[in-house]
C-alpha positions in Angstrom: 8.9 3.9 22.0 8.0 7.5 22.8 6.1 7.6 26.3 6.3 8.8 29.9 9.3 6.7 29.8 11.8 8.8 28.1 14.5 6.3 27.2 14.2 4.1 23.9 12.6 0.7 24.7 12.1 -2.2 22.2 8.6 -3.1 22.3 8.1 -5.6 19.3 8.7 -6.5 15.6 7.2 -6.1 12.2 8.2 -7.0 8.7 9.6 -4.5 6.3 6.8 -4.9 3.8 4.2 -4.3 7.0 5.8 -0.8 7.3 4.7 0.2 4.1 1.2 -1.7 3.4 -0.3 -2.3 6.8 1.3 -0.6 9.7 3.3 2.5 8.0 3.8 6.1 9.4 0.8 7.2 11.2 -1.0 3.8 11.1 -1.8 2.4 14.7 0.1 -1.0 15.5 -1.6 -3.5 17.7 0.8 -5.4 20.0 0.2 -8.0 22.3 -0.2 -5.9 25.7 0.4 -2.1 23.5 -0.8 -0.2 21.0 1.5 2.2 19.3 2.0 4.4 16.4 4.7 4.6 14.1 6.2 8.0 14.4 6.8 10.5 11.1 10.1 10.4 9.2 11.4 13.4 11.6 11.8 10.8 14.2 13.5 8.1 12.3 17.7 7.5 12.0 18.1 7.7 8.3 21.9 6.5 9.2 20.2 3.2 10.2 17.9 3.2 7.4 19.8 1.4 4.0 19.5 3.3 1.0 17.9 1.5 -2.0 18.5 2.5 -5.7 15.8 3.0 -8.3 16.1 6.0 -10.5 12.4 5.9 -11.8 10.5 5.5 -8.8 13.0 8.2 -7.1 11.5 10.5 -10.4 8.2 9.8 -9.6 8.5 10.2 -5.8 10.0 13.9 -6.4 7.3 14.5 -8.9 4.5 14.1 -6.2 6.0 15.5 -3.4 8.7 17.4 -4.3 12.2 18.0 -5.8 13.7 18.0 -2.1 13.2 14.2 -1.9 16.8 12.7 -2.4 16.7 9.2 -1.6 14.9 5.7 -1.0 15.3 4.0 2.1 14.6 0.7 3.7 13.5 0.4 7.2 16.0 -0.5 9.6 16.6 -4.0 10.3 17.8 -5.8 13.6 20.5 -8.5 14.0 19.4 -12.0 13.8 20.8 -13.3 17.2 21.9 -10.5 19.6 24.0 -11.5 22.4 23.7 -8.3 24.7 20.0 -7.5 25.3 21.3 -3.8 26.5 23.4 -3.3 23.2 23.2 -0.6 20.9 21.2 -2.8 18.6 18.0 -2.2 21.0 18.2 1.5 19.7 17.9 0.5 16.0 14.4 0.2 14.8 11.3 2.1 13.8 10.2 4.6 16.5 6.9 4.2 17.7 4.8 6.0 20.5 2.0 5.2 22.5 -1.4 5.6 21.0 -4.0 6.0 22.3 -2.8 7.4 25.2 -5.8 6.7 27.4 -5.8 3.0 28.9 -8.1 1.0 30.8 -7.6 -1.3 33.7 -8.5 -5.3 32.6 -9.7 -6.4 36.3 -13.3 -6.7 35.9 -14.2 -4.8 39.1 -12.1 -1.8 38.1 -12.2 -0.7 34.7 -11.0 2.5 35.5 -10.0 4.5 32.5 -7.1 7.1 32.5 -4.3 8.5 30.4 -0.9 6.8 30.8 0.7 10.1 31.8 -1.7 10.4 34.9 0.3 8.3 37.1 -2.4 5.5 37.8 -0.6 3.1 35.2 3.1 2.1 35.4 5.0 0.6 32.6 6.6 -2.7 33.3 9.5 -3.5 30.9 10.8 -6.9 29.5 14.1 -6.4 28.1 14.4 -9.9 27.0 10.8 -10.7 25.8 10.0 -6.9 24.5 6.6 -8.4 23.1 5.5 -8.8 26.9 6.2 -5.0 27.9 3.3 -3.5 29.0 1.4 -1.1 31.5 -0.4 -2.0 34.7 -2.3 -1.0 37.3 -0.5 -0.9 40.3 -2.7 -0.2 43.0 -5.4 -2.7 41.8 -6.2 -6.2 42.6 -5.1 -6.4 46.4 -2.4 -8.7 48.1 -1.6 -12.0 46.1 -3.4 -11.2 43.2 -0.8 -9.5 41.0 -1.5 -6.1 39.2 -3.8 -6.1 36.4 -2.9 -5.2 32.6 -3.8 -1.7 31.6 -5.3 -2.1 27.9 -5.4 0.7 25.5 -8.7 2.4 25.2 -11.2 0.7 22.9 -12.2 4.0 20.8 -10.8 6.7 19.0 -11.6 10.2 16.8 -10.5 10.6 13.5 -11.4 12.7 10.3 -11.1 12.8 6.6 -8.3 15.3 6.6 -6.2 12.3 8.2 -6.1 13.4 11.8 -6.2 11.2 14.8 -6.7 11.9 18.3 -7.8 10.4 21.6 -11.6 9.9 22.5 -12.7 12.9 24.6 -13.6 10.7 27.4 -14.4 13.6 29.7 -15.8 16.1 27.6 -18.1 13.0 26.1 -19.3 11.8 29.3 -20.3 15.0 30.8 -22.1 15.8 27.7 -19.8 18.5 26.5 -20.5 20.7 29.9 -18.6 21.4 32.8 -16.9 18.6 34.1 -16.9 17.5 37.9 -13.7 18.9 40.0 -12.0 15.5 39.9 -13.2 13.4 37.0 -12.5 9.7 37.5 -13.5 7.5 34.9 -14.2 3.9 33.9 -15.5 2.0 31.0 -17.7 -0.9 31.6 -19.8 -3.4 29.4 -22.9 -5.2 29.9 -24.0 -8.2 27.9 -22.0 -10.4 26.0 -22.7 -8.9 22.3 -20.0 -6.2 22.5 -22.2 -3.7 20.8 -21.6 0.0 21.4 -25.0 0.4 23.2 -23.9 -1.9 26.0 -20.3 -0.2 26.5 -20.9 2.5 29.2 -18.8 5.7 30.3 -19.2 6.3 33.8 -17.8 9.0 36.0 -17.5 9.2 40.0 -20.0 12.2 39.9 -22.6 9.7 38.6 -22.5 10.9 34.8 -23.1 7.9 32.5 -23.4 7.9 28.6 -23.6 5.0 26.0 -21.0 4.6 23.3 -23.8 4.5 21.1 -24.0 8.0 21.3 -20.9 8.7 19.7 -21.6 6.6 16.7 -23.2 7.7 13.3 -24.3 11.1 12.6 -25.8 11.8 15.7 -22.2 10.9 17.1 -20.7 13.7 15.3 -22.9 16.1 16.8 -21.9 14.8 20.3 -18.2 15.0 19.7 -15.9 18.3 19.9 -14.4 19.7 16.8 -11.6 18.0 15.2 -8.4 19.5 16.8 -6.0 18.7 13.7 -4.0 16.8 15.5 -1.5 14.5 13.7 -0.1 12.1 16.7 2.9 10.7 14.5 4.0 14.0 13.9 3.1 15.7 17.5 1.5 18.7 15.7 -2.0 20.3 15.7 -3.3 22.4 12.9 -2.9 25.9 13.7 -6.5 27.1 12.8 -8.2 23.7 13.8 -9.9 21.4 11.4 -13.3 22.0 9.3 -14.0 18.2 9.3 -16.2 16.4 11.7 -14.4 14.4 14.2 -15.8 10.6 14.0 -15.8 7.9 16.2 -13.4 4.7 15.4 -13.0 1.6 16.9 -9.3 0.4 17.8 -7.9 -1.3 15.1 -10.5 -0.5 12.6 -9.5 -1.2 8.8 -10.2 2.2 7.6 -8.0 4.0 10.3 -5.2 3.9 7.7 -4.7 3.7 4.0 -1.1 4.0 2.4 -0.5 6.3 -0.8 2.2 4.3 -2.7 3.9 4.5 -5.7 5.5 1.3 -7.5 7.7 0.2 -10.1 9.5 -2.7 -11.7 13.1 -3.0 -12.2 13.4 -3.2 -15.8 16.4 -3.5 -17.8 18.6 -0.6 -19.1 21.3 -2.7 -20.7 21.8 -6.4 -21.7 25.1 -6.5 -19.9 24.9 -7.0 -16.1 27.8 -4.5 -15.6 26.3 -1.7 -17.4 23.0 -2.5 -15.9 24.2 -2.2 -12.7 26.3 1.1 -13.4 23.0 2.6 -14.9 21.2 1.5 -11.6 23.9 3.3 -9.5 24.5 6.3 -11.8 23.2 8.6 -8.9 26.1 7.6 -6.9 28.5 6.8 -9.6 28.0 10.0 -12.1 30.4 12.4 -9.6 33.3 10.2 -10.3 33.2 10.7 -14.0 34.5 14.3 -13.5 37.5 12.9 -11.3 40.7 11.4 -13.3 40.6 7.6 -13.8 43.5 7.1 -11.4 41.7 8.7 -8.7 38.4 7.4 -9.6 39.5 4.0 -9.2 41.0 4.4 -5.8 37.5 6.1 -5.1 35.4 3.3 -6.5 35.7 0.9 -3.3 34.5 3.8 -0.8 31.0 4.1 -2.8 27.9 2.3 -1.1 27.4 0.5 -4.4 30.9 -1.2 -4.4 30.1 -4.7 -3.0 27.6 -5.5 -5.8 30.4 -4.0 -8.5 33.4 -5.7 -6.8 33.0 -8.8 -8.8 33.6 -7.1 -12.1 36.8 -5.1 -11.0 37.9 -1.5 -10.8 39.2 -1.2 -14.4 36.0 -2.9 -15.8 33.9 -0.6 -13.8 35.7 2.6 -14.6 35.6 1.9 -18.1 31.6 1.4 -17.8 31.3 4.4 -16.0 33.1 6.7 -18.5 31.1 5.1 -21.3 28.0 6.0 -19.3 29.0 9.6 -18.9 29.5 10.1 -22.4 26.2 8.5 -23.2 24.7 10.8 -20.7 26.2 13.9 -22.2 25.4 13.1 -25.8 21.6 11.5 -25.0 19.5 13.9 -23.2 16.3 11.9 -22.4 12.9 13.7 -22.5 12.0 14.8 -19.1 8.4 13.3 -19.1 9.7 9.8 -20.0 11.3 9.9 -16.6 7.8 10.1 -15.0 6.2 7.4 -17.5 6.3 4.5 -14.9 3.9 2.2 -17.3 5.7 2.5 -21.4 9.3 1.8 -20.3 7.6 -1.5 -18.5 5.4 -2.4 -21.6 8.6 -2.1 -23.8 10.5 -4.5 -21.5 8.2 -7.1 -21.4 7.0 -6.8 -25.4 11.0 -6.7 -26.3 11.6 -9.6 -28.8 14.6 -10.8 -26.9 14.9 -12.6 -23.7 16.1 -11.0 -20.6 18.6 -12.7 -18.4 19.6 -10.2 -15.3 19.1 -10.8 -11.6 16.4 -8.7 -11.3 14.5 -9.4 -14.4 14.5 -12.5 -16.3 12.1 -13.4 -19.1 11.6 -16.0 -21.4 8.8 -15.7 -24.4 6.5 -18.6 -25.2 7.2 -20.0 -29.0 3.5 -20.1 -29.3 0.1 -19.1 -27.9 -2.2 -21.3 -26.6 -4.7 -23.1 -28.4 -8.0 -21.5 -29.1 -6.4 -18.1 -28.5 -4.2 -17.0 -31.3 -7.1 -15.2 -32.7 -6.7 -12.8 -29.8 -3.8 -13.3 -27.9 -0.4 -12.0 -29.4 2.4 -13.2 -27.1 3.0 -14.6 -23.6 6.2 -14.0 -21.8 7.0 -15.9 -18.8 8.9 -13.7 -16.0 10.9 -15.9 -13.9 12.4 -13.3 -11.9 11.3 -9.6 -11.0 11.7 -6.9 -8.4 9.0 -4.6 -7.4 10.0 -1.5 -5.4 7.2 0.4 -3.8 7.5 3.7 -1.9 5.3 5.5 0.7 4.2 8.8 -0.1 1.4 9.4 2.5 -1.8 8.0 3.7 -5.4 8.7 4.3 -7.8 7.9 7.2 -11.6 6.8 7.0 -11.6 6.8 3.1 -9.2 5.0 0.8 -7.2 6.9 -1.6 -8.8 6.6 -5.0 -6.3 7.0 -7.6 -7.7 7.7 -11.3 -5.8 5.8 -14.0 -2.8 7.1 -15.5 -3.1 10.2 -13.3 -1.3 11.6 -10.4 -4.6 13.0 -8.9 -6.1 11.8 -5.8 -9.8 12.1 -4.6 -9.0 12.0 -1.0 -6.6 14.7 0.7 -3.8 12.7 2.5 -1.7 13.2 5.6 2.1 14.0 5.6 5.1 11.7 6.5 6.9 14.5 8.4 6.6 17.9 9.8 8.5 19.4 7.1 9.1 18.6 3.4 10.6 15.1 3.5 14.1 14.6 2.1 13.7 10.9 1.6 10.9 8.1 1.8 10.5 4.8 3.2 10.4 1.8 0.9 10.4 -1.9 0.3 11.6 -4.3 -2.3 10.0 -7.7 -3.3 11.0 -10.4 -5.6 9.1 -12.6 -7.6 7.3 -14.1 -10.6 4.8 -13.7 -13.3 2.9 -14.3 -16.4 2.5 -11.4 -19.1 -0.3 -11.6 -21.9 -0.2 -9.2 -24.9 -3.2 -8.9 -26.8 -3.4 -8.4 -30.5 -3.9 -4.7 -31.2 -5.6 -5.2 -34.6 -8.6 -7.0 -33.0 -8.7 -4.8 -30.1 -9.1 -1.7 -31.9 -12.0 -3.3 -34.2 -13.6 -4.5 -30.9 -13.4 -0.7 -29.6 -15.3 0.7 -32.6 -18.3 -1.5 -32.6 -21.6 0.1 -32.1 -22.6 -2.0 -28.8 -19.1 -1.4 -27.5 -19.5 2.3 -28.0 -22.8 2.5 -26.2 -21.9 0.3 -23.2 -18.8 2.8 -23.1 -21.0 5.7 -22.8 -23.0 4.3 -19.9 -19.6 3.5 -18.0 -18.6 6.9 -18.8 -21.4 8.6 -17.7 -21.5 6.8 -14.3 -17.6 8.0 -13.8 -18.5 11.4 -14.7 -21.2 11.3 -12.1 -18.5 9.8 -9.6 -15.6 12.5 -10.1 -18.1 15.1 -10.0 -19.4 14.0 -6.4 -15.7 13.9 -5.4 -14.7 17.1 -6.9 -12.2 15.8 -9.3 -11.7 16.2 -12.9 -13.0 13.3 -15.0 -10.5 11.5 -16.7 -11.9 8.6 -18.5 -9.4 5.6 -18.9 -10.9 4.2 -21.7 -13.0 1.2 -22.7 -9.7 -1.0 -23.5 -8.5 -0.4 -19.7 -12.0 -1.7 -18.7 -11.6 -4.6 -20.8 -8.1 -5.9 -19.9 -8.9 -5.1 -15.9 -11.8 -7.4 -16.3 -9.5 -10.0 -18.0 -6.8 -9.6 -15.4 -9.6 -10.3 -12.3 -11.0 -13.2 -14.0 -7.7 -14.6 -14.6 -6.2 -14.2 -11.0 -9.6 -15.9 -9.5 -8.5 -19.2 -12.2 -4.9 -19.3 -11.1 -5.1 -19.1 -7.5 -7.2 -22.6 -8.0 -4.1 -23.9 -10.0 -0.7 -22.2 -9.0 -0.5 -22.9 -5.3 -0.8 -19.0 -4.2 -4.1 -17.6 -2.7 -5.9 -15.0 -5.1 -4.8 -12.3 -2.4 -1.0 -13.0 -3.1 -1.5 -12.7 -6.8 -1.2 -8.9 -8.2 -1.7 -7.0 -11.6 -0.6 -4.6 -13.6 -2.9 -3.3 -16.5 -1.0 -1.9 -19.6 -3.7 0.1 -21.7 -3.1 2.8 -24.0 -4.9 3.8 -27.3 -3.5 5.9 -29.8 -0.3 6.3 -31.9 1.7 4.2 -28.9 -0.8 1.9 -28.3 -0.3 -0.8 -25.2 -2.7 -3.7 -24.4 -1.2 -6.2 -22.1 -1.8 -7.7 -18.6 1.1 -8.7 -16.2 -0.1 -11.2 -13.2 2.5 -11.7 -10.6 3.2 -12.6 -7.0 6.0 -11.3 -5.1 7.8 -11.7 -1.5 10.2 -9.8 0.4 12.6 -13.0 0.5 15.9 -12.3 -1.7 15.1 -15.4 -3.5 11.7 -14.6 -4.5 8.9 -16.9 -4.8 8.8 -21.0 -5.9 7.9 -20.8 -9.6 4.1 -21.9 -9.0 2.7 -19.0 -10.9 5.1 -19.0 -14.0 4.7 -22.5 -14.6 1.0 -21.4 -15.8 2.3 -19.3 -18.5 3.0 -22.5 -20.3 0.9 -23.2 -23.5 0.0 -26.5 -22.4 -1.6 -25.1 -19.1 -2.3 -21.5 -20.0 -5.0 -22.4 -22.5 -6.7 -24.5 -20.5 -6.6 -21.9 -17.5 -8.0 -19.3 -19.9 -10.9 -21.1 -21.3 -12.0 -22.1 -17.6 -11.7 -18.6 -16.4 -13.9 -17.3 -19.5 -16.5 -19.9 -19.1 -16.8 -19.0 -15.2 -17.1 -15.3 -15.8 -20.4 -15.9 -18.3 -22.3 -16.6 -15.1 -22.3 -15.1 -11.5 -24.0 -16.6 -8.6 -25.7 -13.1 -8.1 -27.3 -13.1 -11.5 -29.2 -11.7 -12.8 -28.8 -8.9 -10.4 -25.4 -8.7 -11.2 -25.4 -8.7 -15.2 -28.3 -6.3 -15.1 -26.6 -3.8 -12.8 -26.8 -0.1 -14.2 -23.5 1.8 -12.9 -25.4 5.6 -13.8 -28.1 4.7 -10.8 -25.7 5.1 -7.9 -22.7 6.5 -9.7 -20.7 3.3 -9.5 -17.4 2.8 -11.6 -17.9 -0.9 -12.3 -20.8 -2.5 -14.4 -21.7 -6.4 -14.2 -19.2 -7.0 -11.6 -19.7 -7.9 -7.8 -17.8 -10.0 -5.0 -19.2 -13.3 -6.3 -17.6 -13.0 -9.6 -15.0 -10.3 -10.4 -14.0 -8.1 -7.0 -10.3 -9.1 -5.9 -8.8 -8.7 -2.6 -7.2 -5.3 -1.9 -3.6 -6.6 -2.4 -4.4 -7.7 -5.8 -6.2 -5.0 -7.4 -4.6 -1.9 -8.6 -7.8 0.3 -8.8 -9.9 -0.7 -5.6 -12.1 -2.8 -7.6 -13.0 0.1 -10.1 -13.4 -0.3 -13.9 -14.6 -3.8 -14.1 -17.3 -5.2 -16.7 -17.8 -8.7 -17.4 -20.2 -7.8 -20.4 -17.0 -6.4 -22.2 -15.2 -9.7 -21.7 -18.1 -12.5 -22.4 -21.7 -12.8 -22.9 -23.7 -12.5 -19.8 -27.6 -12.8 -19.0 -28.2 -9.4 -20.0 -25.7 -8.3 -22.8 -24.6 -10.6 -25.6 -23.5 -7.7 -28.0 -20.4 -6.3 -27.0 -18.3 -9.2 -25.5 -14.8 -9.3 -26.7 -14.8 -13.1 -26.5 -18.4 -14.4 -27.4 
């Protein structure tokens, strides 16, 4: 931890997946007695972060961040049962720094507010119980009463450009004027509601101000200009920041939003050895230019050798030589490397079943009763591996990624002071159910007059939404809205029957018209455990269970508890990206929806109270 204490100090633990989805670089981490911020990649030790191979994801990251990105790495892991509390393992971890740097005494009659570097508060270490490490107010409490804990200040400031800073306490309480000679502050609270109007900043010079003056549009006028500070990098914008600083409560959910890229590990060959060689080709390709005998001697020195050792050096070298010849004879199209969706679609719709450690699929022999006129196939995905990479983050507003585009409507903050050479990633393993719709029926539905009229309404609202955010409108297509809606309807129904919560079931939509069409959805759940999940979701894909689940889901979607307001919602009025959809019928958790609950409309899937002409399933 970077703080007034200069040496490294372990202060807590986080799961690897949390470092990408919840408490990533630049996020404020709330520990039992401390509040810290995860530092930028410049402070990480890449030697202690294990390399992870996923060429498709690495190519996509390079396209977004630049060609200098050379690797994907997982966060460092601690030993399970360390014997020596002072050993080198204490310096293995993710670097964090104290933030906010202003602390408040927790003693009710004190409430003194001061920076941690001012000497008023002292750090109390606990090597055996790191979560009990804390700051204390040494000169408070009196004999026999103990030293009260110093807690992090309750408020911060941030802006839409990803900057964050300590709240300007001295500036605020003196209303932007010249402060007194020796400002000594306290933060007090009256009443029991906890509202900002009942929280007061006080100075010994008798200056007092309510925190209500720091919130809302009036609060922006009462705060100084944003300094362009990135605490995770320790930098300030050279020319400041044009955005207004906004007051934010510590722990607010809009203080950090991750921007990520995710892919599934898909088969590149039917044989496990060839598949493993292709996965680690970036490490093995230099050996192709080495004589066979020397290459076989070098194979055990490669980082991927533990995975390949079971096949033997002779077989591995034969596979490497074969792959080298194939790579020289067949140069893949460059654009294919950056298409994350099409290779996955082809893998799921492949007529043969796959049986690989990270991709095991079984195609159902028949579709459920009552779905043969629109459902083409069902694939049970018994094992899959999802790899996600963190490419940046935003504050205040979530990044709105447009379908099939690498365009973000919110400017994000960087992960390092310089162009990163690697990015943190995490891998999850799980299961899922893949549904492919019949192309002919879907194409005919798209051409109906009522569907085209509904699409025009949604497209107009989409254009207004994009113009308001200064991005070029790229309409995903009415097919995407239909499939996305179907995915949300099934997520709700599956959660009632499979044993997983709705927030634990995620989606991937494959939708594209034209000469190479796609029309399918994958509903899956995954966990960081190496064994994956328990099979409750994939069992719902069997014909005898999927049929009733689909029928019940479609029936539930016809009526919303917020009807008729939900069914009659016009997205053009406020430039929304959804039609007949709301929290009561379609909206899903942030962890489930790939598009932030955009591009949803029940009227396209089933008949509603307000529209019975354009439903795909009347």
